[in-house]
C-alpha positions in Angstrom: -19.3 -124.0 49.9 -17.1 -121.0 49.3 -13.9 -123.3 48.6 -16.4 -125.3 46.3 -16.9 -122.0 44.5 -13.2 -121.1 44.1 -12.5 -124.6 43.2 -14.9 -124.7 40.1 -13.9 -121.1 39.2 -10.4 -122.5 39.0 -11.4 -125.5 36.8 -13.5 -123.4 34.5 -10.8 -120.7 34.0 -8.4 -123.6 33.0 -10.6 -125.0 30.6 -11.2 -121.8 28.9 -7.3 -121.2 28.8 -6.7 -124.5 27.3 -9.5 -123.9 24.9 -8.4 -120.5 24.0 -4.8 -121.8 23.3 -6.0 -123.5 20.6 -7.8 -120.8 18.8 -6.1 -118.5 16.0 -4.0 -115.5 17.6 -3.6 -112.0 16.1 -1.2 -110.9 13.2 1.0 -109.1 15.6 3.4 -112.1 16.4 6.7 -110.9 18.0 10.2 -111.1 16.5 11.4 -114.7 17.2 15.1 -113.8 17.4 14.9 -110.9 19.8 16.1 -108.3 17.1 15.0 -105.1 15.5 16.6 -102.8 12.9 16.5 -99.1 13.2 17.1 -97.0 10.2 18.2 -93.3 11.1 19.4 -90.1 9.2 22.8 -88.8 10.2 21.4 -86.2 12.3 19.6 -88.6 14.6 22.2 -91.3 14.6 23.9 -90.4 18.1 20.5 -89.9 19.8 19.2 -93.5 18.1 22.4 -95.3 19.0 21.9 -94.1 22.8 18.1 -94.9 22.8 19.3 -98.7 21.6 22.0 -98.7 24.3 20.0 -97.6 27.1 16.9 -99.9 26.0 19.4 -102.7 25.6 20.3 -102.5 29.3 16.6 -102.9 30.3 16.4 -105.9 27.8 19.5 -107.7 27.4 18.2 -110.3 25.1 17.3 -107.4 22.9 19.6 -106.8 19.9 19.0 -103.3 18.3 20.8 -102.7 15.0 21.0 -99.2 14.2 21.6 -98.4 10.5 22.6 -94.9 9.3 21.1 -94.1 6.1 21.1 -90.9 3.8 17.9 -89.0 4.1 16.9 -89.6 0.4 17.7 -93.6 0.8 15.6 -94.0 4.3 12.1 -94.3 2.9 13.1 -97.0 0.3 14.8 -99.3 2.9 11.7 -99.4 4.9 10.2 -102.3 3.2 7.6 -104.5 4.6 10.1 -106.2 7.2 12.8 -103.7 7.4 12.1 -102.2 10.7 11.5 -98.7 11.7 13.2 -95.1 11.2 13.9 -92.2 12.8 14.0 -89.0 10.5 13.7 -85.4 11.0 11.7 -82.7 9.8 13.3 -81.7 6.5 13.8 -85.2 5.5 10.2 -86.2 6.5 8.8 -83.4 4.3 10.5 -84.9 1.1 9.6 -88.3 2.0 6.3 -88.3 3.8 4.7 -89.6 0.4 6.8 -92.7 0.6 6.0 -93.7 4.1 2.7 -95.0 5.1 3.0 -94.4 8.9 4.7 -91.7 11.2 4.8 -90.8 14.7 6.0 -87.8 16.2 8.8 -88.8 18.8 10.4 -85.5 19.9 11.0 -81.9 18.9 13.8 -80.4 16.5 14.8 -76.8 17.2 16.3 -74.3 15.1 18.5 -71.9 16.8 20.3 -68.3 16.2 23.9 -68.7 17.0 26.7 -66.4 17.1 30.6 -66.5 17.9 31.3 -66.4 21.5 34.0 -63.9 21.1 31.7 -61.3 19.3 32.6 -57.8 20.5 28.9 -57.0 21.4 28.3 -60.5 22.7 27.5 -58.7 26.3 25.1 -56.2 24.8 23.5 -58.9 22.3 22.8 -61.1 25.6 21.2 -58.4 27.2 18.8 -57.2 24.5 18.5 -60.0 22.4 17.6 -60.1 18.9 13.9 -59.8 17.4 12.1 -61.2 14.3 11.8 -57.4 13.0 15.6 -56.8 13.5 16.5 -60.0 11.6 14.4 -59.3 9.0 15.9 -56.0 8.3 19.2 -57.9 7.2 17.8 -60.7 5.5 15.5 -58.3 3.5 18.9 -56.3 2.6 21.6 -58.8 2.6 23.8 -56.1 0.9 23.8 -53.9 3.9 24.4 -56.0 6.8 25.4 -54.7 10.3 24.6 -55.1 13.9 23.1 -51.9 14.4 20.3 -53.1 12.0 19.5 -55.8 14.4 19.8 -54.0 17.5 18.1 -50.9 16.5 21.3 -48.6 17.2 24.0 -47.0 15.7 26.6 -50.0 15.8 28.2 -50.5 12.5 29.9 -53.7 13.1 29.4 -56.0 9.9 27.1 -59.1 10.4 28.4 -62.1 8.4 25.1 -64.4 8.0 25.3 -67.8 7.8 22.5 -70.2 7.0 22.1 -74.0 7.0 21.7 -75.4 3.8 18.3 -77.3 4.7 14.9 -76.8 3.6 13.3 -77.1 7.0 15.9 -74.9 8.9 15.2 -72.1 5.8 11.3 -72.5 6.1 11.2 -72.2 9.7 13.3 -69.0 9.7 11.2 -67.5 7.1 8.0 -68.2 9.2 9.7 -66.5 11.9 10.9 -63.7 10.1 7.5 -63.3 8.3 9.3 -63.5 4.9 7.8 -65.6 2.2 11.4 -66.2 0.5 14.9 -65.6 2.2 17.2 -63.2 0.1 20.2 -65.5 0.3 22.5 -63.0 -1.7 25.7 -62.8 0.6 24.6 -65.4 3.0 27.0 -68.3 3.0 25.3 -71.7 2.8 26.9 -75.0 4.6 26.4 -78.4 6.1 25.9 -78.5 10.0 29.7 -79.3 10.6 30.8 -76.9 8.2 28.8 -74.1 9.4 30.0 -74.3 13.0 33.4 -74.5 12.1 33.1 -71.2 10.0 31.1 -69.5 12.8 34.0 -70.5 15.2 36.5 -68.5 13.2 34.3 -65.7 12.6 33.7 -62.8 15.5 31.1 -61.1 13.5 29.2 -64.3 12.7 25.3 -64.7 12.9 23.8 -67.9 11.8 20.8 -70.1 12.0 21.3 -73.9 12.3 19.6 -76.8 14.2 20.6 -77.2 17.9 22.0 -80.8 17.3 24.5 -79.3 15.1 26.0 -76.8 17.7 26.0 -79.8 20.4 29.6 -81.4 21.0 29.0 -85.3 21.1 32.0 -85.8 23.3 30.8 -83.6 26.5 27.0 -83.2 25.2 27.7 -79.3 25.6 27.7 -76.3 23.1 30.5 -76.5 20.7 33.4 -74.7 21.7 33.4 -70.7 20.9 29.5 -71.0 20.1 27.1 -69.0 22.1 23.2 -69.0 21.6 21.6 -65.7 20.6 18.9 -64.9 22.8 15.4 -64.0 21.3 13.4 -60.9 22.5 10.1 -62.1 21.8 8.3 -59.3 23.2 10.2 -56.6 21.6 10.7 -54.5 24.7 14.7 -54.4 24.0 15.7 -56.6 26.7 16.0 -60.3 27.7 13.5 -60.2 30.6 13.0 -62.8 33.3 10.1 -64.9 30.8 12.6 -64.7 28.0 15.8 -65.8 30.1 16.2 -69.3 29.0 19.6 -69.1 27.6 22.1 -69.8 30.5 22.7 -73.6 29.6 21.3 -76.4 27.7 19.1 -77.6 30.2 17.4 -74.1 30.7 17.0 -73.8 27.1 15.3 -77.3 26.4 13.0 -76.4 29.6 12.2 -73.4 28.2 11.3 -74.7 24.7 9.2 -77.3 26.3 7.0 -74.8 28.1 6.5 -72.4 25.3 9.1 -69.7 25.9 10.7 -70.3 22.7 8.9 -69.3 19.2 6.7 -72.2 17.7 8.1 -71.3 14.2 11.8 -72.3 14.9 10.7 -75.8 16.7 10.1 -78.8 14.3 9.7 -82.4 15.1 11.3 -85.7 14.6 9.5 -88.4 13.7 9.5 -92.6 13.7 8.3 -93.8 10.4 7.5 -97.1 9.0 6.1 -98.7 5.9 3.4 -99.5 7.8 1.9 -99.4 11.3 4.3 -101.4 13.3 3.0 -104.9 14.3 6.1 -106.4 15.7 5.8 -106.3 19.2 9.7 -105.8 19.7 9.4 -102.4 17.8 6.0 -101.3 19.4 7.8 -101.9 22.9 10.9 -100.3 21.7 8.8 -97.1 20.2 6.6 -96.9 23.7 9.9 -96.7 25.5 11.3 -94.0 23.3 8.1 -92.0 24.2 8.1 -92.4 27.9 11.4 -93.3 29.8 13.7 -92.4 26.6 12.4 -89.0 26.3 15.0 -87.8 29.2 17.9 -88.3 26.6 16.6 -86.0 23.8 18.0 -83.0 25.7 21.4 -84.4 25.5 21.5 -84.5 22.2 20.1 -80.9 21.1 16.3 -82.1 20.9 13.6 -81.4 23.2 11.0 -83.7 24.6 7.3 -83.9 24.2 4.9 -82.8 26.7 2.6 -85.2 28.4 -0.5 -84.7 26.3 1.6 -84.8 23.1 3.0 -88.2 24.2 -0.3 -89.7 24.8 -1.4 -88.8 21.3 1.5 -90.3 19.7 1.2 -93.7 22.0 -2.5 -93.9 20.8 -1.1 -94.4 17.3 0.9 -97.5 18.6 -2.1 -98.8 20.7 -5.1 -98.4 18.2 -3.7 -101.0 15.8 -6.5 -103.3 14.2 -6.6 -106.6 15.8 -7.3 -109.6 13.3 -8.5 -112.6 14.7 -9.2 -115.8 12.5 -12.8 -117.1 12.6 -13.4 -120.2 15.1 -15.8 -123.2 14.5 -19.4 -122.6 15.8 -18.9 -125.7 17.9 -16.0 -124.2 19.8 -17.9 -120.9 20.3 -20.9 -122.7 22.0 -18.8 -124.7 24.4 -17.0 -121.4 25.4 -20.5 -119.8 25.7 -21.5 -122.4 28.1 -18.1 -122.2 30.1 -18.7 -118.6 30.6 -22.4 -118.9 31.7 -21.1 -121.4 34.4 -18.5 -119.1 35.2 -21.0 -116.0 35.5 -23.0 -118.1 38.0 -20.1 -119.0 40.0 -19.1 -115.4 40.2 -22.6 -114.2 41.2 -22.9 -116.6 44.2 -19.7 -114.9 45.5 -21.1 -111.3 44.9 -24.2 -112.4 47.0 -22.0 -113.6 49.8 -19.8 -110.5 49.4 -22.8 -108.2 49.7 -24.0 -109.7 52.7 -20.7 -109.3 54.5 -20.3 -105.7 53.0 -23.5 -104.5 54.7 -22.3 -105.6 57.9 -19.3 -103.3 57.3 -21.1 -100.7 55.5 -21.0 -97.9 58.2 -17.2 -98.4 58.8 -16.2 -98.5 55.1 -18.5 -95.2 54.3 -17.0 -93.5 57.3 -13.6 -94.3 56.2 -13.8 -93.4 52.5 -15.3 -90.0 53.6 -12.3 -89.5 55.9 -9.7 -90.5 52.9 -11.6 -88.1 50.6 -11.6 -85.3 53.0 -8.0 -85.5 53.9 -5.9 -82.5 52.9 -2.3 -81.6 52.8 -1.6 -79.3 56.1 0.9 -79.1 58.8 -0.3 -82.3 60.4 0.6 -84.1 57.0 4.3 -83.5 57.4 6.6 -85.8 59.0 9.4 -84.1 61.1 12.3 -86.2 62.8 14.2 -85.0 65.6 17.6 -84.5 65.1 17.8 -83.2 61.6 18.5 -79.8 60.4 16.4 -78.2 57.8 16.9 -75.5 55.0 14.3 -73.3 53.6 14.5 -74.5 50.5 13.3 -78.0 51.9 16.5 -80.0 52.2 17.2 -81.6 55.3 21.1 -82.3 56.8 22.4 -84.8 59.2 25.8 -85.6 60.5 27.0 -89.4 60.5 29.2 -90.5 63.1 32.1 -90.7 60.7 31.7 -86.7 59.9 30.0 -87.1 56.6 26.7 -85.1 56.4 23.8 -86.7 54.6 21.2 -84.6 52.7 17.8 -85.2 51.3 14.2 -83.8 50.5 12.0 -83.1 53.2 8.5 -84.6 53.6 6.8 -81.3 52.6 8.6 -81.0 49.4 7.6 -84.8 48.6 3.9 -84.2 49.3 3.6 -81.3 47.0 5.4 -82.9 44.0 3.8 -86.4 44.5 5.5 -89.4 42.8 9.0 -88.7 41.0 9.8 -90.4 38.0 13.6 -89.4 37.9 16.2 -87.5 39.9 19.1 -85.5 38.4 22.1 -86.3 40.5 25.7 -85.0 40.5 28.7 -87.1 40.5 30.9 -88.1 43.4 33.8 -85.2 43.7 31.7 -82.2 42.6 32.3 -79.3 45.0 29.2 -77.3 46.2 28.6 -74.0 48.1 25.6 -73.6 50.2 22.9 -72.4 48.1 24.3 -74.0 44.7 22.1 -76.1 42.8 22.0 -79.4 44.4 19.6 -81.6 42.2 16.7 -81.8 39.9 13.8 -83.8 40.7 11.5 -84.6 37.9 7.9 -86.0 37.3 7.3 -86.9 33.7 9.5 -84.3 32.3 8.3 -81.3 34.7 11.4 -80.3 36.6 12.2 -78.6 40.0 15.9 -77.5 41.1 16.6 -77.7 44.9 19.4 -76.0 46.7 22.3 -77.3 48.9 21.9 -76.4 52.8 25.9 -76.7 53.1 29.2 -76.3 51.4 31.6 -79.3 50.9 32.3 -82.1 48.3 30.1 -84.8 47.4 31.3 -88.1 48.4 28.3 -90.2 47.3 25.0 -90.3 46.0 22.3 -92.8 46.4 22.4 -95.1 43.6 19.1 -96.5 44.7 17.3 -93.5 43.2 18.6 -94.1 39.5 15.9 -97.0 39.1 13.6 -96.2 42.1 13.4 -92.3 42.2 9.9 -93.0 44.3 12.0 -93.9 47.5 12.1 -90.2 48.0 8.2 -90.4 48.3 7.9 -93.3 50.3 10.9 -92.5 52.6 12.4 -89.5 52.5 14.3 -89.5 55.6 15.8 -93.2 55.3 15.9 -94.8 52.0 15.3 -91.7 50.0 18.5 -89.9 51.0 20.6 -87.8 48.0 24.2 -87.3 49.0 26.8 -87.8 51.2 28.8 -84.7 51.6 32.3 -83.9 53.4 31.3 -80.6 54.9 33.3 -77.6 54.6 32.0 -75.0 57.1 29.7 -77.2 59.1 29.7 -75.5 62.3 29.0 -72.0 60.8 26.4 -73.1 58.4 23.9 -75.0 60.6 23.4 -71.5 62.4 21.4 -70.9 59.3 19.4 -74.2 59.7 16.4 -75.3 61.8 15.9 -78.4 63.7 12.6 -80.1 64.6 10.2 -77.6 66.8 11.8 -74.6 65.3 11.2 -76.0 61.6 7.6 -77.0 62.7 6.8 -73.4 63.5 8.1 -72.3 60.3 6.0 -74.7 58.6 2.9 -72.8 59.6 4.2 -69.8 57.8 5.1 -71.7 54.7 1.7 -73.2 54.5 0.4 -69.9 54.4 3.0 -68.7 51.6 1.8 -72.0 49.6 -1.8 -71.4 49.8 -0.8 -67.5 48.9 1.2 -68.8 45.7 -1.7 -70.9 44.5 -4.2 -68.2 45.3 -2.5 -65.8 42.9 -0.7 -67.9 40.5 -3.6 -70.5 39.8 -6.8 -68.7 40.6 -5.5 -65.6 38.7 -3.3 -66.7 35.8 -4.4 -70.6 35.2 -8.0 -70.7 37.0 -8.5 -73.7 34.8 -6.4 -75.9 37.3 -8.0 -74.4 40.6 -10.3 -77.5 40.8 -7.2 -79.6 40.9 -5.2 -77.8 43.3 -7.8 -77.1 46.0 -10.6 -78.9 47.6 -13.7 -77.6 48.7 -13.2 -74.7 51.1 -9.8 -73.9 49.7 -7.7 -76.7 51.4 -4.6 -78.0 49.8 -4.7 -81.3 48.3 -1.8 -83.9 48.4 0.5 -84.3 45.7 -1.0 -80.8 44.4 1.7 -80.2 41.7 1.0 -83.8 40.2 -1.8 -82.9 37.6 -0.6 -79.4 37.1 1.0 -78.3 33.8 4.7 -77.2 33.4 4.1 -73.4 33.3 2.8 -73.9 37.2 6.0 -76.0 37.9 8.1 -73.2 36.4 6.2 -70.4 38.5 6.5 -72.8 41.6 10.2 -72.7 41.0 10.6 -69.2 40.5 8.0 -67.5 42.8 8.3 -70.4 45.9 11.5 -72.1 45.9 13.7 -69.6 44.6 12.2 -66.9 46.6 13.0 -68.7 50.0 17.1 -68.8 49.4 
């Protein structure tokens, strides 16, 4: 009887499939030649080209033609079949009346910069600058010195530069709370010219876009250029919560989690003459909003947070579906087929219900056990023969003398599924306690540290395409590096093995609960129900649903304090 039912369902589904293939389809037909055109303004050309290359690696049959266009010309190029465009804040403000559809795809940051050889560089780095101090020199451009900015008796002159860009000037005006900047005595230039001028001028202070000061050859700050820290709370020093200027990665991360003034953070847009209907264009934009976000930081931009991405993705998926009308006879035939299908399904359900009643107690018991499972000492796998570090990295010496390292089971239980791993290349020398790798989950980062000193000889290339191997097999398939050790005998004295490590984990779980009790329950109580089960037990993959600010605190108050 059961075989006959499945056979009937198969025949009915095949009939519906054949019939459905004859009906009109939506107006969102994909491009038949597998190619799309992407127009971009000059400041986004390198990023757009990178996106096209990386997307092309995943889709070899796709041909993405990147066309650079001047800001004023781009909207006119976006005809009904001309493709999509990427455009920055200033250009968008001038052209938003000429494009009918747009979507935020990243964040564009305005930064204060100075010459790295500035005689006051150390003092500026410690104290930072405030909006009030900057307002004093922009309010009185005829009398500009660093003492006016730093609030002291320094008389060294300030040579102020402002990028000749409407969005930059508007952002700086909003940051300084000045309705109109007084530009007398302020040199204005394009991005490249401005950077070149600041590189030659030790007393320079300028505002430009972050992308303007990134060297495209090595994706680092241009030579002799340094970011100027902003003292947001005005207490006369760059304290811990403001210290995001050590490198580009730290800065981008700080912008993302809200440690940088919002008035100096704009957007970059995907634009088109109409909502994209070409499936190839939609797929490319969807990728740029998800996996493609990882490349924004390399080019001086910042990625969107998870909720922002979801909002923008809705703009792609909410397109109207237009279906051509079908004849009444076909509609009736289809309805009859569906009725028969429904009857067959009902028969299967009745059979399934009878079977499920017999297993109900077992199923309910198993379900309750699964729901009540919590993350505790019994959840953590601890293999014998491995050495463990306090920052939750394991180490094991292979027969050939190479040391294999990876993340322990405790840490992967806390983070949950990882979306990406930042690896160092072979040949890099590291010391015990140096940053070893970055683990990433949808843009949220944690940095883990090396348990040994030596030279990285190989990294697990599997993790590039399958970072989840760390979660499924942290001690085997999910290994991270092979390291040629430099001081193995001495350094293993600071590591622990299985039984000692298990005993230490009890204290680590206490510390973990204390962290969530103080950070979440007090600072961010809205996350309490996400992190803790009834009775205060820790949930597995506890950080997965928590925001970037909690990950930041976990890095500094849990991981870093164990070093």
